[in-house]
C-alpha positions as CSV (number, residue, x, y, z in Angstrom):
1,M,216.6,0.5,-76.1
2,P,219.6,1.5,-73.9
3,P,222.6,3.1,-75.8
4,D,224.9,0.2,-75.0
5,A,222.4,-2.3,-76.4
6,A,222.0,-0.2,-79.5
7,K,225.8,-0.1,-80.0
8,A,226.0,-3.9,-79.5
9,E,223.3,-4.4,-82.0
10,A,225.0,-2.1,-84.5
11,R,228.3,-4.0,-84.1
12,E,226.5,-7.3,-84.6
13,A,224.8,-6.1,-87.7
14,R,228.2,-4.7,-89.0
15,D,229.9,-8.0,-88.3
16,T,227.1,-9.9,-90.1
17,R,227.5,-7.6,-93.1
18,W,231.3,-7.9,-93.1
19,S,231.0,-11.7,-92.9
20,A,228.7,-11.7,-95.8
21,L,231.0,-9.5,-97.8
22,M,234.0,-11.8,-97.0
23,M,232.0,-14.9,-98.1
24,A,231.2,-13.1,-101.4
25,A,234.8,-12.1,-101.7
26,Q,235.9,-15.7,-101.2
27,A,233.5,-16.7,-104.0
28,G,235.3,-14.2,-106.3
29,D,233.1,-11.1,-106.0
30,G,235.6,-8.3,-106.4
31,R,233.2,-5.5,-105.6
32,A,232.2,-7.1,-102.3
33,Y,235.9,-7.5,-101.5
34,D,236.6,-3.8,-102.3
35,R,233.6,-2.7,-100.2
36,L,234.8,-4.8,-97.3
37,L,238.3,-3.5,-97.4
38,R,237.0,0.1,-97.5
39,E,234.6,-0.5,-94.6
40,I,237.2,-2.2,-92.3
41,L,239.9,0.4,-92.9
42,P,238.9,2.7,-90.1
43,L,238.9,-0.1,-87.6
44,L,242.3,-1.3,-88.8
45,R,243.6,2.2,-88.4
46,G,242.1,2.4,-84.9
47,I,243.8,-0.8,-83.8
48,A,247.2,0.2,-85.3
49,N,247.0,3.7,-83.8
50,A,246.2,2.3,-80.4
51,R,249.3,0.1,-80.5
52,L,251.9,2.3,-82.2
53,R,252.7,5.9,-81.4
54,D,254.3,6.8,-84.7
55,P,251.6,7.5,-87.3
56,A,253.8,6.3,-90.2
57,E,254.5,3.0,-88.4
58,A,250.7,2.7,-87.7
59,E,249.9,3.2,-91.4
60,D,252.5,0.6,-92.3
61,A,250.9,-1.8,-89.8
62,V,247.5,-1.2,-91.5
63,Q,249.1,-2.0,-94.9
64,D,250.6,-5.1,-93.4
65,A,247.2,-6.2,-92.0
66,L,245.5,-5.6,-95.4
67,L,248.2,-7.7,-97.1
68,T,247.8,-10.5,-94.5
69,L,244.0,-10.4,-94.8
70,H,244.3,-10.7,-98.6
71,R,246.8,-13.6,-98.3
72,V,244.7,-15.5,-95.8
73,R,241.2,-14.6,-96.8
74,A,240.5,-18.2,-97.9
75,T,241.0,-19.3,-94.3
76,Y,238.1,-17.3,-92.9
77,D,235.3,-19.5,-91.7
78,P,231.9,-17.8,-92.3
79,A,230.5,-19.8,-89.4
80,R,232.6,-17.6,-87.1
81,P,232.4,-13.8,-86.4
82,F,234.4,-11.8,-88.9
83,T,235.5,-8.8,-86.7
84,P,237.4,-10.8,-84.1
85,W,239.2,-12.7,-86.8
86,M,240.2,-9.5,-88.6
87,A,241.1,-7.7,-85.4
88,A,243.4,-10.5,-84.3
89,I,245.3,-10.2,-87.6
90,A,245.5,-6.4,-87.2
91,E,246.7,-6.6,-83.6
92,R,249.4,-9.1,-84.6
93,R,250.6,-6.9,-87.5
94,A,250.8,-3.9,-85.2
95,L,252.6,-5.8,-82.5
96,D,255.1,-7.2,-85.2
97,R,255.7,-3.7,-86.5
98,G,256.3,-2.4,-83.0
99,R,258.8,-5.1,-82.2
100,S,260.5,-4.6,-85.5
101,R,260.8,-0.9,-84.9
102,G,262.3,-1.6,-81.4
103,R,264.9,-3.9,-82.9
104,R,265.8,-1.3,-85.6
105,T,266.0,1.5,-83.2
106,A,268.4,-0.4,-81.0
107,R,270.8,-0.9,-83.9
108,E,270.6,2.6,-85.4
109,V,273.0,5.5,-84.6
110,Q,271.4,8.9,-84.5
111,I,272.4,10.8,-87.7
112,E,273.2,13.9,-85.7
113,A,275.7,12.0,-83.5
114,A,277.3,10.3,-86.5
115,E,277.7,13.7,-88.2
116,H,279.3,15.1,-85.1
117,I,281.7,12.2,-84.9
118,A,282.5,12.4,-88.6
119,S,283.1,16.2,-88.5
120,A,285.5,15.8,-85.6
121,T,287.5,13.0,-87.1
122,V,287.4,13.3,-90.9
123,P,289.1,16.1,-92.7
124,E,286.7,18.3,-94.9
125,A,288.4,17.1,-98.1
126,E,287.7,13.5,-97.3
127,R,284.1,14.2,-96.4
128,G,283.8,16.0,-99.8
129,L,285.2,13.0,-101.6
130,A,282.9,10.6,-99.7
131,R,279.8,12.8,-100.7
132,A,280.9,12.9,-104.3
133,E,281.4,9.1,-104.3
134,L,278.0,8.6,-102.8
135,R,276.3,10.9,-105.3
136,A,278.0,9.0,-108.1
137,A,276.9,5.7,-106.7
138,L,273.4,6.9,-106.4
139,G,273.5,8.1,-110.0
140,E,274.3,4.6,-111.2
141,L,271.3,3.0,-109.5
142,P,268.3,2.0,-111.6
143,A,265.6,4.7,-111.5
144,S,263.2,2.6,-109.4
145,Q,265.9,1.8,-106.8
146,A,267.0,5.5,-106.6
147,T,263.4,6.6,-106.2
148,A,262.6,4.0,-103.6
149,L,265.8,4.8,-101.6
150,R,265.1,8.6,-101.8
151,L,261.5,8.3,-100.7
152,A,261.8,5.5,-98.1
153,K,265.2,6.3,-96.5
154,I,266.2,9.9,-97.3
155,E,262.8,11.5,-97.1
156,E,261.7,8.9,-94.5
157,L,258.2,8.5,-95.9
158,S,256.0,5.7,-94.7
159,L,255.8,2.7,-97.1
160,A,252.3,3.7,-98.0
161,E,253.3,7.3,-98.8
162,A,256.3,6.3,-100.7
163,S,254.3,3.8,-102.7
164,A,251.7,6.4,-103.6
165,R,254.3,8.9,-104.7
166,S,256.4,6.5,-106.7
167,G,253.7,4.4,-108.2
168,L,255.4,1.2,-107.0
169,S,253.6,-1.3,-104.9
170,V,254.7,-1.6,-101.2
171,G,256.3,-4.9,-101.9
172,A,258.2,-3.6,-105.0
173,L,259.2,-0.5,-103.0
174,K,260.7,-2.7,-100.2
175,V,262.6,-4.9,-102.8
176,A,263.9,-1.8,-104.7
177,T,265.1,-0.2,-101.4
178,H,266.8,-3.3,-100.3
179,R,268.5,-3.8,-103.6
180,A,269.6,-0.1,-103.7
181,L,271.1,-0.4,-100.2
182,H,272.8,-3.6,-101.2
183,S,274.3,-2.1,-104.3
184,L,275.5,1.0,-102.4
185,R,277.1,-1.1,-99.7
186,K,278.9,-3.2,-102.3
187,R,280.1,-0.1,-104.3
188,L,281.1,1.9,-101.3
189,G,283.0,-0.9,-99.5
190,G,280.4,-1.9,-96.9
191,G,280.7,-5.5,-98.0
192,E,278.1,-8.2,-98.3
193,G,277.4,-8.8,-94.6
194,T,276.6,-5.2,-93.6
């Protein structure tokens, strides 16, 4: 059998196995679902890494794809091939993540540039007061919000890494980070709309 034919046959067998695992998962078989997710993970990572240059963004796209697959698993039609259905979801999540990153990057100011501007225009005493006020505001945040903010924004870990280190789910981490930033903006005079 030619190598290409053998590869195609292996892919077809894999797709049939994944389809059967998804059908079992739809019927409530948790072990089948766990096995399926573990088996598709390398393919999801391959798709995300092909679309996104930043490994952290790619891993976040994989997590987004897994969450989407979980949310829409009931819509999978076992009469259709599983791999293209799953790959379309992974592609969409990677593209969404890439577009979102592009929008964020366009709005962000590089920290080095902001520090240079601040150093040139703000006296040292005022910068010290601002740092002290920020430390105090951070100290008043609930522990989960402070942890989420430190891991996701200060240490700039991916959501998956921050989730693993904090013990919070990715969704809880996002909510805690958002609430922490909202509280800090309110406390430090950034207002509601910033």
